[in-house]
Full PDB file with SEQRES, HELIX, SHEET, SSBOND, CRYST1, ORIGX, SCALE, CONECT and MASTER records, all heavy atoms in Angstrom:
SEQRES   1 A   44  MET HIS PHE PRO ASN ILE LYS ILE PRO GLN LYS LEU LYS          
SEQRES   2 A   44  GLU ASN LYS THR THR PHE ILE LYS THR GLY ILE PHE SER          
SEQRES   3 A   44  ALA ILE GLY ALA CYS TRP GLY VAL ILE LEU ILE GLY THR          
SEQRES   4 A   44  PHE VAL THR PHE ASN                                          
HELIX    1 AA1 HIS A    2  PHE A   43  1                                  42    
CRYST1    1.000    1.000    1.000  90.00  90.00  90.00 P 1           1          
ORIGX1      1.000000  0.000000  0.000000        0.00000                         
ORIGX2      0.000000  1.000000  0.000000        0.00000                         
ORIGX3      0.000000  0.000000  1.000000        0.00000                         
SCALE1      1.000000  0.000000  0.000000        0.00000                         
SCALE2      0.000000  1.000000  0.000000        0.00000                         
SCALE3      0.000000  0.000000  1.000000        0.00000                         
ATOM      1  N   MET A   1       0.772  -1.171   0.018  1.00  0.00           N  
ATOM      2  CA  MET A   1      -0.004  -0.032  -0.044  1.00  0.00           C  
ATOM      3  C   MET A   1       0.805   1.212  -0.046  1.00  0.00           C  
ATOM      4  O   MET A   1       0.454   2.274  -0.686  1.00  0.00           O  
ATOM      5  CB  MET A   1      -0.947   0.016   1.204  1.00  0.00           C  
ATOM      6  CG  MET A   1      -1.943  -1.115   1.284  1.00  0.00           C  
ATOM      7  SD  MET A   1      -3.012  -0.826  -0.199  1.00  0.00           S  
ATOM      8  CE  MET A   1      -4.524  -0.488   0.652  1.00  0.00           C  
ATOM      9  N   HIS A   2       2.062   1.193   0.595  1.00  0.00           N  
ATOM     10  CA  HIS A   2       2.943   2.448   0.683  1.00  0.00           C  
ATOM     11  C   HIS A   2       3.622   2.608  -0.621  1.00  0.00           C  
ATOM     12  O   HIS A   2       3.931   3.777  -0.848  1.00  0.00           O  
ATOM     13  CB  HIS A   2       3.792   2.194   1.918  1.00  0.00           C  
ATOM     14  CG  HIS A   2       3.128   2.314   3.123  1.00  0.00           C  
ATOM     15  ND1 HIS A   2       2.550   3.407   3.722  1.00  0.00           N  
ATOM     16  CD2 HIS A   2       2.932   1.351   4.124  1.00  0.00           C  
ATOM     17  CE1 HIS A   2       2.082   3.192   4.908  1.00  0.00           C  
ATOM     18  NE2 HIS A   2       2.266   1.923   5.122  1.00  0.00           N  
ATOM     19  N   PHE A   3       3.893   1.661  -1.390  1.00  0.00           N  
ATOM     20  CA  PHE A   3       4.700   1.783  -2.590  1.00  0.00           C  
ATOM     21  C   PHE A   3       4.055   2.826  -3.625  1.00  0.00           C  
ATOM     22  O   PHE A   3       4.837   3.594  -4.126  1.00  0.00           O  
ATOM     23  CB  PHE A   3       5.077   0.449  -3.236  1.00  0.00           C  
ATOM     24  CG  PHE A   3       5.897  -0.393  -2.370  1.00  0.00           C  
ATOM     25  CD1 PHE A   3       5.507  -1.560  -1.747  1.00  0.00           C  
ATOM     26  CD2 PHE A   3       7.229  -0.010  -2.281  1.00  0.00           C  
ATOM     27  CE1 PHE A   3       6.397  -2.220  -0.971  1.00  0.00           C  
ATOM     28  CE2 PHE A   3       8.093  -0.755  -1.549  1.00  0.00           C  
ATOM     29  CZ  PHE A   3       7.647  -1.942  -0.794  1.00  0.00           C  
ATOM     30  N   PRO A   4       2.774   2.730  -3.900  1.00  0.00           N  
ATOM     31  CA  PRO A   4       2.270   3.655  -4.932  1.00  0.00           C  
ATOM     32  C   PRO A   4       2.392   5.100  -4.357  1.00  0.00           C  
ATOM     33  O   PRO A   4       2.513   5.943  -5.161  1.00  0.00           O  
ATOM     34  CB  PRO A   4       0.810   3.213  -5.101  1.00  0.00           C  
ATOM     35  CG  PRO A   4       0.772   1.771  -4.607  1.00  0.00           C  
ATOM     36  CD  PRO A   4       1.913   1.581  -3.649  1.00  0.00           C  
ATOM     37  N   ASN A   5       2.175   5.321  -3.123  1.00  0.00           N  
ATOM     38  CA  ASN A   5       2.250   6.661  -2.476  1.00  0.00           C  
ATOM     39  C   ASN A   5       3.682   7.160  -2.571  1.00  0.00           C  
ATOM     40  O   ASN A   5       3.928   8.377  -2.713  1.00  0.00           O  
ATOM     41  CB  ASN A   5       1.846   6.616  -1.056  1.00  0.00           C  
ATOM     42  CG  ASN A   5       0.374   6.277  -0.844  1.00  0.00           C  
ATOM     43  OD1 ASN A   5      -0.406   6.567  -1.778  1.00  0.00           O  
ATOM     44  ND2 ASN A   5      -0.158   5.780   0.168  1.00  0.00           N  
ATOM     45  N   ILE A   6       4.705   6.308  -2.640  1.00  0.00           N  
ATOM     46  CA  ILE A   6       6.092   6.740  -2.693  1.00  0.00           C  
ATOM     47  C   ILE A   6       6.396   6.987  -4.058  1.00  0.00           C  
ATOM     48  O   ILE A   6       7.163   7.881  -4.456  1.00  0.00           O  
ATOM     49  CB  ILE A   6       7.002   5.759  -2.000  1.00  0.00           C  
ATOM     50  CG1 ILE A   6       6.743   5.669  -0.520  1.00  0.00           C  
ATOM     51  CG2 ILE A   6       8.373   6.029  -2.363  1.00  0.00           C  
ATOM     52  CD1 ILE A   6       7.369   4.523   0.274  1.00  0.00           C  
ATOM     53  N   LYS A   7       6.001   6.162  -5.031  1.00  0.00           N  
ATOM     54  CA  LYS A   7       6.361   6.260  -6.402  1.00  0.00           C  
ATOM     55  C   LYS A   7       5.793   7.488  -7.130  1.00  0.00           C  
ATOM     56  O   LYS A   7       6.425   8.085  -7.970  1.00  0.00           O  
ATOM     57  CB  LYS A   7       5.959   5.028  -7.261  1.00  0.00           C  
ATOM     58  CG  LYS A   7       6.690   3.844  -6.858  1.00  0.00           C  
ATOM     59  CD  LYS A   7       6.333   2.596  -7.748  1.00  0.00           C  
ATOM     60  CE  LYS A   7       7.091   1.307  -7.396  1.00  0.00           C  
ATOM     61  NZ  LYS A   7       6.661   0.188  -8.102  1.00  0.00           N  
ATOM     62  N   ILE A   8       4.626   7.936  -6.751  1.00  0.00           N  
ATOM     63  CA  ILE A   8       3.895   8.979  -7.471  1.00  0.00           C  
ATOM     64  C   ILE A   8       4.691  10.342  -7.164  1.00  0.00           C  
ATOM     65  O   ILE A   8       5.113  11.077  -7.995  1.00  0.00           O  
ATOM     66  CB  ILE A   8       2.358   9.183  -7.041  1.00  0.00           C  
ATOM     67  CG1 ILE A   8       1.652   8.004  -7.550  1.00  0.00           C  
ATOM     68  CG2 ILE A   8       1.910  10.516  -7.481  1.00  0.00           C  
ATOM     69  CD1 ILE A   8       0.263   7.890  -7.117  1.00  0.00           C  
ATOM     70  N   PRO A   9       5.098  10.729  -5.921  1.00  0.00           N  
ATOM     71  CA  PRO A   9       5.941  11.889  -5.742  1.00  0.00           C  
ATOM     72  C   PRO A   9       7.308  11.779  -6.295  1.00  0.00           C  
ATOM     73  O   PRO A   9       7.760  12.763  -6.848  1.00  0.00           O  
ATOM     74  CB  PRO A   9       6.004  11.961  -4.201  1.00  0.00           C  
ATOM     75  CG  PRO A   9       4.945  11.280  -3.610  1.00  0.00           C  
ATOM     76  CD  PRO A   9       4.641  10.135  -4.669  1.00  0.00           C  
ATOM     77  N   GLN A  10       7.921  10.666  -6.465  1.00  0.00           N  
ATOM     78  CA  GLN A  10       9.227  10.472  -7.183  1.00  0.00           C  
ATOM     79  C   GLN A  10       8.977  10.787  -8.600  1.00  0.00           C  
ATOM     80  O   GLN A  10       9.829  11.483  -9.214  1.00  0.00           O  
ATOM     81  CB  GLN A  10       9.808   9.120  -6.890  1.00  0.00           C  
ATOM     82  CG  GLN A  10      10.283   8.855  -5.440  1.00  0.00           C  
ATOM     83  CD  GLN A  10      10.721   7.448  -5.294  1.00  0.00           C  
ATOM     84  OE1 GLN A  10      10.628   6.633  -6.164  1.00  0.00           O  
ATOM     85  NE2 GLN A  10      11.359   7.166  -4.177  1.00  0.00           N  
ATOM     86  N   LYS A  11       7.892  10.278  -9.288  1.00  0.00           N  
ATOM     87  CA  LYS A  11       7.674  10.509 -10.677  1.00  0.00           C  
ATOM     88  C   LYS A  11       7.439  12.101 -10.876  1.00  0.00           C  
ATOM     89  O   LYS A  11       8.031  12.689 -11.835  1.00  0.00           O  
ATOM     90  CB  LYS A  11       6.476   9.839 -11.189  1.00  0.00           C  
ATOM     91  CG  LYS A  11       6.900   8.356 -11.349  1.00  0.00           C  
ATOM     92  CD  LYS A  11       5.743   7.612 -11.946  1.00  0.00           C  
ATOM     93  CE  LYS A  11       6.062   6.077 -12.105  1.00  0.00           C  
ATOM     94  NZ  LYS A  11       4.843   5.363 -12.774  1.00  0.00           N  
ATOM     95  N   LEU A  12       6.731  12.827  -9.911  1.00  0.00           N  
ATOM     96  CA  LEU A  12       6.448  14.149 -10.115  1.00  0.00           C  
ATOM     97  C   LEU A  12       7.752  14.982  -9.841  1.00  0.00           C  
ATOM     98  O   LEU A  12       7.930  15.924 -10.606  1.00  0.00           O  
ATOM     99  CB  LEU A  12       5.403  14.602  -9.029  1.00  0.00           C  
ATOM    100  CG  LEU A  12       3.992  14.142  -9.326  1.00  0.00           C  
ATOM    101  CD1 LEU A  12       3.120  14.515  -8.102  1.00  0.00           C  
ATOM    102  CD2 LEU A  12       3.429  14.867 -10.522  1.00  0.00           C  
ATOM    103  N   LYS A  13       8.580  14.512  -8.957  1.00  0.00           N  
ATOM    104  CA  LYS A  13       9.765  15.147  -8.765  1.00  0.00           C  
ATOM    105  C   LYS A  13      10.807  15.025  -9.898  1.00  0.00           C  
ATOM    106  O   LYS A  13      11.340  16.038 -10.390  1.00  0.00           O  
ATOM    107  CB  LYS A  13      10.580  14.682  -7.546  1.00  0.00           C  
ATOM    108  CG  LYS A  13      11.706  15.387  -7.031  1.00  0.00           C  
ATOM    109  CD  LYS A  13      12.301  14.836  -5.739  1.00  0.00           C  
ATOM    110  CE  LYS A  13      11.350  15.179  -4.650  1.00  0.00           C  
ATOM    111  NZ  LYS A  13      11.979  14.689  -3.373  1.00  0.00           N  
ATOM    112  N   GLU A  14      10.789  13.798 -10.632  1.00  0.00           N  
ATOM    113  CA  GLU A  14      11.695  13.716 -11.819  1.00  0.00           C  
ATOM    114  C   GLU A  14      11.159  14.444 -12.934  1.00  0.00           C  
ATOM    115  O   GLU A  14      11.915  15.135 -13.644  1.00  0.00           O  
ATOM    116  CB  GLU A  14      11.644  12.153 -12.184  1.00  0.00           C  
ATOM    117  CG  GLU A  14      12.389  11.334 -11.189  1.00  0.00           C  
ATOM    118  CD  GLU A  14      12.323   9.823 -11.588  1.00  0.00           C  
ATOM    119  OE1 GLU A  14      11.426   9.518 -12.577  1.00  0.00           O  
ATOM    120  OE2 GLU A  14      12.834   9.002 -10.831  1.00  0.00           O  
ATOM    121  N   ASN A  15       9.765  14.599 -13.155  1.00  0.00           N  
ATOM    122  CA  ASN A  15       9.215  15.375 -14.288  1.00  0.00           C  
ATOM    123  C   ASN A  15       9.520  16.844 -13.936  1.00  0.00           C  
ATOM    124  O   ASN A  15       9.842  17.635 -14.864  1.00  0.00           O  
ATOM    125  CB  ASN A  15       7.705  15.196 -14.335  1.00  0.00           C  
ATOM    126  CG  ASN A  15       7.471  13.758 -14.976  1.00  0.00           C  
ATOM    127  OD1 ASN A  15       8.269  13.193 -15.594  1.00  0.00           O  
ATOM    128  ND2 ASN A  15       6.298  13.260 -14.663  1.00  0.00           N  
ATOM    129  N   LYS A  16       9.491  17.241 -12.653  1.00  0.00           N  
ATOM    130  CA  LYS A  16       9.708  18.610 -12.355  1.00  0.00           C  
ATOM    131  C   LYS A  16      11.113  18.973 -12.583  1.00  0.00           C  
ATOM    132  O   LYS A  16      11.390  20.138 -13.175  1.00  0.00           O  
ATOM    133  CB  LYS A  16       9.409  18.887 -10.860  1.00  0.00           C  
ATOM    134  CG  LYS A  16       9.439  20.345 -10.384  1.00  0.00           C  
ATOM    135  CD  LYS A  16       9.268  20.448  -8.907  1.00  0.00           C  
ATOM    136  CE  LYS A  16       7.870  20.965  -8.622  1.00  0.00           C  
ATOM    137  NZ  LYS A  16       7.706  21.322  -7.212  1.00  0.00           N  
ATOM    138  N   THR A  17      12.047  18.136 -12.286  1.00  0.00           N  
ATOM    139  CA  THR A  17      13.495  18.487 -12.532  1.00  0.00           C  
ATOM    140  C   THR A  17      13.707  18.629 -14.038  1.00  0.00           C  
ATOM    141  O   THR A  17      14.483  19.436 -14.395  1.00  0.00           O  
ATOM    142  CB  THR A  17      14.438  17.453 -11.804  1.00  0.00           C  
ATOM    143  OG1 THR A  17      14.017  16.184 -12.256  1.00  0.00           O  
ATOM    144  CG2 THR A  17      14.386  17.586 -10.460  1.00  0.00           C  
ATOM    145  N   THR A  18      13.174  17.649 -14.828  1.00  0.00           N  
ATOM    146  CA  THR A  18      13.367  17.669 -16.261  1.00  0.00           C  
ATOM    147  C   THR A  18      12.692  18.975 -16.840  1.00  0.00           C  
ATOM    148  O   THR A  18      13.272  19.448 -17.702  1.00  0.00           O  
ATOM    149  CB  THR A  18      12.887  16.387 -16.915  1.00  0.00           C  
ATOM    150  OG1 THR A  18      11.554  16.283 -16.624  1.00  0.00           O  
ATOM    151  CG2 THR A  18      13.662  15.250 -16.588  1.00  0.00           C  
ATOM    152  N   PHE A  19      11.638  19.294 -16.390  1.00  0.00           N  
ATOM    153  CA  PHE A  19      11.009  20.560 -16.824  1.00  0.00           C  
ATOM    154  C   PHE A  19      11.825  21.788 -16.553  1.00  0.00           C  
ATOM    155  O   PHE A  19      11.913  22.659 -17.353  1.00  0.00           O  
ATOM    156  CB  PHE A  19       9.566  20.611 -16.214  1.00  0.00           C  
ATOM    157  CG  PHE A  19       8.818  21.911 -16.670  1.00  0.00           C  
ATOM    158  CD1 PHE A  19       8.273  21.963 -18.001  1.00  0.00           C  
ATOM    159  CD2 PHE A  19       8.518  22.901 -15.854  1.00  0.00           C  
ATOM    160  CE1 PHE A  19       7.469  22.994 -18.340  1.00  0.00           C  
ATOM    161  CE2 PHE A  19       7.857  23.948 -16.182  1.00  0.00           C  
ATOM    162  CZ  PHE A  19       7.300  24.068 -17.541  1.00  0.00           C  
ATOM    163  N   ILE A  20      12.371  21.803 -15.271  1.00  0.00           N  
ATOM    164  CA  ILE A  20      13.178  22.969 -14.945  1.00  0.00           C  
ATOM    165  C   ILE A  20      14.432  23.002 -15.755  1.00  0.00           C  
ATOM    166  O   ILE A  20      14.889  23.970 -16.181  1.00  0.00           O  
ATOM    167  CB  ILE A  20      13.500  22.925 -13.455  1.00  0.00           C  
ATOM    168  CG1 ILE A  20      12.342  23.151 -12.619  1.00  0.00           C  
ATOM    169  CG2 ILE A  20      14.618  23.921 -13.046  1.00  0.00           C  
ATOM    170  CD1 ILE A  20      12.446  22.813 -11.118  1.00  0.00           C  
ATOM    171  N   LYS A  21      15.086  21.785 -15.987  1.00  0.00           N  
ATOM    172  CA  LYS A  21      16.279  21.833 -16.858  1.00  0.00           C  
ATOM    173  C   LYS A  21      16.044  22.246 -18.270  1.00  0.00           C  
ATOM    174  O   LYS A  21      16.788  23.078 -18.821  1.00  0.00           O  
ATOM    175  CB  LYS A  21      16.887  20.364 -16.845  1.00  0.00           C  
ATOM    176  CG  LYS A  21      17.506  20.028 -15.582  1.00  0.00           C  
ATOM    177  CD  LYS A  21      18.123  18.619 -15.705  1.00  0.00           C  
ATOM    178  CE  LYS A  21      18.583  18.154 -14.249  1.00  0.00           C  
ATOM    179  NZ  LYS A  21      19.170  16.809 -14.401  1.00  0.00           N  
ATOM    180  N   THR A  22      14.951  21.794 -18.832  1.00  0.00           N  
ATOM    181  CA  THR A  22      14.693  22.139 -20.210  1.00  0.00           C  
ATOM    182  C   THR A  22      14.312  23.657 -20.297  1.00  0.00           C  
ATOM    183  O   THR A  22      14.665  24.340 -21.262  1.00  0.00           O  
ATOM    184  CB  THR A  22      13.448  21.339 -20.768  1.00  0.00           C  
ATOM    185  OG1 THR A  22      12.300  21.490 -19.873  1.00  0.00           O  
ATOM    186  CG2 THR A  22      13.863  19.924 -21.114  1.00  0.00           C  
ATOM    187  N   GLY A  23      13.639  24.161 -19.189  1.00  0.00           N  
ATOM    188  CA  GLY A  23      13.356  25.545 -19.150  1.00  0.00           C  
ATOM    189  C   GLY A  23      14.582  26.477 -19.169  1.00  0.00           C  
ATOM    190  O   GLY A  23      14.768  27.451 -19.776  1.00  0.00           O  
ATOM    191  N   ILE A  24      15.609  26.018 -18.310  1.00  0.00           N  
ATOM    192  CA  ILE A  24      16.707  26.757 -18.152  1.00  0.00           C  
ATOM    193  C   ILE A  24      17.545  26.663 -19.417  1.00  0.00           C  
ATOM    194  O   ILE A  24      18.081  27.806 -19.884  1.00  0.00           O  
ATOM    195  CB  ILE A  24      17.623  26.201 -17.038  1.00  0.00           C  
ATOM    196  CG1 ILE A  24      16.974  26.595 -15.623  1.00  0.00           C  
ATOM    197  CG2 ILE A  24      19.072  26.614 -17.047  1.00  0.00           C  
ATOM    198  CD1 ILE A  24      17.626  25.860 -14.517  1.00  0.00           C  
ATOM    199  N   PHE A  25      17.660  25.570 -20.086  1.00  0.00           N  
ATOM    200  CA  PHE A  25      18.400  25.377 -21.292  1.00  0.00           C  
ATOM    201  C   PHE A  25      17.692  26.199 -22.445  1.00  0.00           C  
ATOM    202  O   PHE A  25      18.443  26.764 -23.343  1.00  0.00           O  
ATOM    203  CB  PHE A  25      18.614  24.042 -21.805  1.00  0.00           C  
ATOM    204  CG  PHE A  25      19.722  23.289 -20.924  1.00  0.00           C  
ATOM    205  CD1 PHE A  25      19.357  22.169 -20.166  1.00  0.00           C  
ATOM    206  CD2 PHE A  25      20.950  23.750 -20.897  1.00  0.00           C  
ATOM    207  CE1 PHE A  25      20.400  21.512 -19.533  1.00  0.00           C  
ATOM    208  CE2 PHE A  25      21.922  23.108 -20.110  1.00  0.00           C  
ATOM    209  CZ  PHE A  25      21.705  21.993 -19.387  1.00  0.00           C  
ATOM    210  N   SER A  26      16.427  26.292 -22.458  1.00  0.00           N  
ATOM    211  CA  SER A  26      15.748  26.997 -23.592  1.00  0.00           C  
ATOM    212  C   SER A  26      15.857  28.515 -23.374  1.00  0.00           C  
ATOM    213  O   SER A  26      16.059  29.260 -24.237  1.00  0.00           O  
ATOM    214  CB  SER A  26      14.315  26.604 -23.515  1.00  0.00           C  
ATOM    215  OG  SER A  26      13.627  26.947 -22.391  1.00  0.00           O  
ATOM    216  N   ALA A  27      16.017  28.909 -22.027  1.00  0.00           N  
ATOM    217  CA  ALA A  27      16.110  30.317 -21.776  1.00  0.00           C  
ATOM    218  C   ALA A  27      17.538  30.710 -22.194  1.00  0.00           C  
ATOM    219  O   ALA A  27      17.854  31.777 -22.753  1.00  0.00           O  
ATOM    220  CB  ALA A  27      15.977  30.592 -20.249  1.00  0.00           C  
ATOM    221  N   ILE A  28      18.618  29.867 -21.844  1.00  0.00           N  
ATOM    222  CA  ILE A  28      19.988  30.212 -22.283  1.00  0.00           C  
ATOM    223  C   ILE A  28      20.027  30.211 -23.809  1.00  0.00           C  
ATOM    224  O   ILE A  28      20.723  31.148 -24.287  1.00  0.00           O  
ATOM    225  CB  ILE A  28      20.905  29.188 -21.634  1.00  0.00           C  
ATOM    226  CG1 ILE A  28      21.000  29.368 -20.091  1.00  0.00           C  
ATOM    227  CG2 ILE A  28      22.280  29.282 -22.130  1.00  0.00           C  
ATOM    228  CD1 ILE A  28      21.720  28.210 -19.298  1.00  0.00           C  
ATOM    229  N   GLY A  29      19.440  29.272 -24.358  1.00  0.00           N  
ATOM    230  CA  GLY A  29      19.523  29.283 -25.970  1.00  0.00           C  
ATOM    231  C   GLY A  29      18.811  30.487 -26.460  1.00  0.00           C  
ATOM    232  O   GLY A  29      19.309  31.124 -27.429  1.00  0.00           O  
ATOM    233  N   ALA A  30      17.729  30.913 -25.883  1.00  0.00           N  
ATOM    234  CA  ALA A  30      17.045  32.163 -26.360  1.00  0.00           C  
ATOM    235  C   ALA A  30      17.836  33.431 -26.197  1.00  0.00           C  
ATOM    236  O   ALA A  30      17.992  34.266 -27.209  1.00  0.00           O  
ATOM    237  CB  ALA A  30      15.661  32.278 -25.757  1.00  0.00           C  
ATOM    238  N   CYS A  31      18.500  33.460 -25.019  1.00  0.00           N  
ATOM    239  CA  CYS A  31      19.479  34.582 -24.917  1.00  0.00           C  
ATOM    240  C   CYS A  31      20.581  34.585 -25.844  1.00  0.00           C  
ATOM    241  O   CYS A  31      21.027  35.739 -26.411  1.00  0.00           O  
ATOM    242  CB  CYS A  31      20.000  34.559 -23.428  1.00  0.00           C  
ATOM    243  SG  CYS A  31      18.813  34.964 -22.225  1.00  0.00           S  
ATOM    244  N   TRP A  32      21.219  33.427 -26.085  1.00  0.00           N  
ATOM    245  CA  TRP A  32      22.383  33.418 -27.091  1.00  0.00           C  
ATOM    246  C   TRP A  32      21.907  33.681 -28.475  1.00  0.00           C  
ATOM    247  O   TRP A  32      22.462  34.323 -29.210  1.00  0.00           O  
ATOM    248  CB  TRP A  32      22.980  32.049 -26.967  1.00  0.00           C  
ATOM    249  CG  TRP A  32      24.053  32.024 -25.929  1.00  0.00           C  
ATOM    250  CD1 TRP A  32      24.036  31.367 -24.653  1.00  0.00           C  
ATOM    251  CD2 TRP A  32      25.335  32.558 -25.897  1.00  0.00           C  
ATOM    252  NE1 TRP A  32      25.117  31.560 -23.973  1.00  0.00           N  
ATOM    253  CE2 TRP A  32      26.069  32.237 -24.770  1.00  0.00           C  
ATOM    254  CE3 TRP A  32      25.983  33.443 -26.901  1.00  0.00           C  
ATOM    255  CZ2 TRP A  32      27.261  32.782 -24.549  1.00  0.00           C  
ATOM    256  CZ3 TRP A  32      27.327  33.835 -26.651  1.00  0.00           C  
ATOM    257  CH2 TRP A  32      27.972  33.547 -25.388  1.00  0.00           C  
ATOM    258  N   GLY A  33      20.572  33.275 -28.837  1.00  0.00           N  
ATOM    259  CA  GLY A  33      20.072  33.547 -30.051  1.00  0.00           C  
ATOM    260  C   GLY A  33      19.853  34.979 -30.284  1.00  0.00           C  
ATOM    261  O   GLY A  33      20.167  35.631 -31.325  1.00  0.00           O  
ATOM    262  N   VAL A  34      19.387  35.789 -29.189  1.00  0.00           N  
ATOM    263  CA  VAL A  34      19.198  37.111 -29.329  1.00  0.00           C  
ATOM    264  C   VAL A  34      20.554  37.826 -29.514  1.00  0.00           C  
ATOM    265  O   VAL A  34      20.720  38.778 -30.257  1.00  0.00           O  
ATOM    266  CB  VAL A  34      18.399  37.754 -28.134  1.00  0.00           C  
ATOM    267  CG1 VAL A  34      18.429  39.239 -28.057  1.00  0.00           C  
ATOM    268  CG2 VAL A  34      16.933  37.210 -28.186  1.00  0.00           C  
ATOM    269  N   ILE A  35      21.622  37.424 -28.699  1.00  0.00           N  
ATOM    270  CA  ILE A  35      22.908  38.050 -28.792  1.00  0.00           C  
ATOM    271  C   ILE A  35      23.429  37.756 -30.201  1.00  0.00           C  
ATOM    272  O   ILE A  35      23.963  38.777 -30.776  1.00  0.00           O  
ATOM    273  CB  ILE A  35      23.702  37.391 -27.690  1.00  0.00           C  
ATOM    274  CG1 ILE A  35      23.343  37.864 -26.384  1.00  0.00           C  
ATOM    275  CG2 ILE A  35      25.246  37.780 -28.062  1.00  0.00           C  
ATOM    276  CD1 ILE A  35      24.058  37.070 -25.157  1.00  0.00           C  
ATOM    277  N   LEU A  36      23.297  36.610 -30.696  1.00  0.00           N  
ATOM    278  CA  LEU A  36      23.976  36.359 -31.955  1.00  0.00           C  
ATOM    279  C   LEU A  36      23.207  37.155 -33.150  1.00  0.00           C  
ATOM    280  O   LEU A  36      23.810  37.715 -34.051  1.00  0.00           O  
ATOM    281  CB  LEU A  36      23.991  34.901 -32.358  1.00  0.00           C  
ATOM    282  CG  LEU A  36      24.935  33.986 -31.569  1.00  0.00           C  
ATOM    283  CD1 LEU A  36      24.720  32.512 -31.789  1.00  0.00           C  
ATOM    284  CD2 LEU A  36      26.299  34.399 -31.712  1.00  0.00           C  
ATOM    285  N   ILE A  37      21.907  37.035 -33.044  1.00  0.00           N  
ATOM    286  CA  ILE A  37      21.137  37.813 -34.080  1.00  0.00           C  
ATOM    287  C   ILE A  37      21.376  39.282 -34.098  1.00  0.00           C  
ATOM    288  O   ILE A  37      21.560  39.945 -35.098  1.00  0.00           O  
ATOM    289  CB  ILE A  37      19.524  37.439 -33.941  1.00  0.00           C  
ATOM    290  CG1 ILE A  37      19.391  36.091 -34.357  1.00  0.00           C  
ATOM    291  CG2 ILE A  37      18.770  38.452 -34.804  1.00  0.00           C  
ATOM    292  CD1 ILE A  37      17.868  35.640 -34.018  1.00  0.00           C  
ATOM    293  N   GLY A  38      21.425  39.847 -32.993  1.00  0.00           N  
ATOM    294  CA  GLY A  38      21.801  41.319 -32.698  1.00  0.00           C  
ATOM    295  C   GLY A  38      23.107  41.620 -33.223  1.00  0.00           C  
ATOM    296  O   GLY A  38      23.291  42.593 -33.842  1.00  0.00           O  
ATOM    297  N   THR A  39      24.096  40.585 -32.920  1.00  0.00           N  
ATOM    298  CA  THR A  39      25.394  40.939 -33.532  1.00  0.00           C  
ATOM    299  C   THR A  39      25.509  40.915 -34.985  1.00  0.00           C  
ATOM    300  O   THR A  39      26.116  41.790 -35.615  1.00  0.00           O  
ATOM    301  CB  THR A  39      26.380  39.862 -32.908  1.00  0.00           C  
ATOM    302  OG1 THR A  39      26.374  39.926 -31.539  1.00  0.00           O  
ATOM    303  CG2 THR A  39      27.831  40.001 -33.258  1.00  0.00           C  
ATOM    304  N   PHE A  40      24.917  39.969 -35.621  1.00  0.00           N  
ATOM    305  CA  PHE A  40      24.883  39.850 -37.023  1.00  0.00           C  
ATOM    306  C   PHE A  40      24.200  40.989 -37.672  1.00  0.00           C  
ATOM    307  O   PHE A  40      24.523  41.495 -38.668  1.00  0.00           O  
ATOM    308  CB  PHE A  40      24.375  38.621 -37.606  1.00  0.00           C  
ATOM    309  CG  PHE A  40      25.306  37.388 -37.273  1.00  0.00           C  
ATOM    310  CD1 PHE A  40      24.798  36.254 -36.623  1.00  0.00           C  
ATOM    311  CD2 PHE A  40      26.611  37.464 -37.853  1.00  0.00           C  
ATOM    312  CE1 PHE A  40      25.614  35.289 -36.503  1.00  0.00           C  
ATOM    313  CE2 PHE A  40      27.508  36.405 -37.532  1.00  0.00           C  
ATOM    314  CZ  PHE A  40      26.990  35.293 -36.908  1.00  0.00           C  
ATOM    315  N   VAL A  41      23.081  41.570 -37.039  1.00  0.00           N  
ATOM    316  CA  VAL A  41      22.328  42.641 -37.618  1.00  0.00           C  
ATOM    317  C   VAL A  41      23.109  43.924 -37.497  1.00  0.00           C  
ATOM    318  O   VAL A  41      23.189  44.766 -38.539  1.00  0.00           O  
ATOM    319  CB  VAL A  41      21.037  42.811 -36.903  1.00  0.00           C  
ATOM    320  CG1 VAL A  41      20.272  44.118 -37.144  1.00  0.00           C  
ATOM    321  CG2 VAL A  41      20.008  41.618 -37.333  1.00  0.00           C  
ATOM    322  N   THR A  42      23.852  44.134 -36.386  1.00  0.00           N  
ATOM    323  CA  THR A  42      24.699  45.368 -36.292  1.00  0.00           C  
ATOM    324  C   THR A  42      25.861  45.410 -37.284  1.00  0.00           C  
ATOM    325  O   THR A  42      26.205  46.400 -37.843  1.00  0.00           O  
ATOM    326  CB  THR A  42      25.112  45.539 -34.825  1.00  0.00           C  
ATOM    327  OG1 THR A  42      25.760  44.395 -34.419  1.00  0.00           O  
ATOM    328  CG2 THR A  42      24.027  45.778 -33.936  1.00  0.00           C  
ATOM    329  N   PHE A  43      26.397  44.166 -37.540  1.00  0.00           N  
ATOM    330  CA  PHE A  43      27.531  44.159 -38.478  1.00  0.00           C  
ATOM    331  C   PHE A  43      27.038  44.340 -39.942  1.00  0.00           C  
ATOM    332  O   PHE A  43      27.840  44.804 -40.737  1.00  0.00           O  
ATOM    333  CB  PHE A  43      28.287  42.880 -38.375  1.00  0.00           C  
ATOM    334  CG  PHE A  43      29.295  42.886 -37.196  1.00  0.00           C  
ATOM    335  CD1 PHE A  43      29.232  41.811 -36.330  1.00  0.00           C  
ATOM    336  CD2 PHE A  43      30.266  43.849 -36.924  1.00  0.00           C  
ATOM    337  CE1 PHE A  43      30.186  41.808 -35.202  1.00  0.00           C  
ATOM    338  CE2 PHE A  43      31.088  43.850 -35.933  1.00  0.00           C  
ATOM    339  CZ  PHE A  43      31.045  42.837 -34.985  1.00  0.00           C  
ATOM    340  N   ASN A  44      25.828  43.927 -40.213  1.00  0.00           N  
ATOM    341  CA  ASN A  44      25.356  44.245 -41.607  1.00  0.00           C  
ATOM    342  C   ASN A  44      24.862  45.570 -41.746  1.00  0.00           C  
ATOM    343  O   ASN A  44      24.973  46.209 -42.671  1.00  0.00           O  
ATOM    344  CB  ASN A  44      24.144  43.170 -41.888  1.00  0.00           C  
ATOM    345  CG  ASN A  44      24.670  41.764 -42.033  1.00  0.00           C  
ATOM    346  OD1 ASN A  44      25.840  41.523 -42.421  1.00  0.00           O  
ATOM    347  ND2 ASN A  44      23.754  40.866 -41.690  1.00  0.00           N  
TER     348      ASN A  44                                                      
MASTER        0    0    0    1    0    0    0    6  347    1    0    4          
END                                                                             
């Protein structure tokens, strides 16, 4: 009876960490994209 109660929070915690990691990487990628696009626009 205790095993399903333990497995559900672990799955939520794993999904939360993957969601946070993808959010951080997408934010970093967006910042680098803005920097690179701005650099190429100013040089042109």
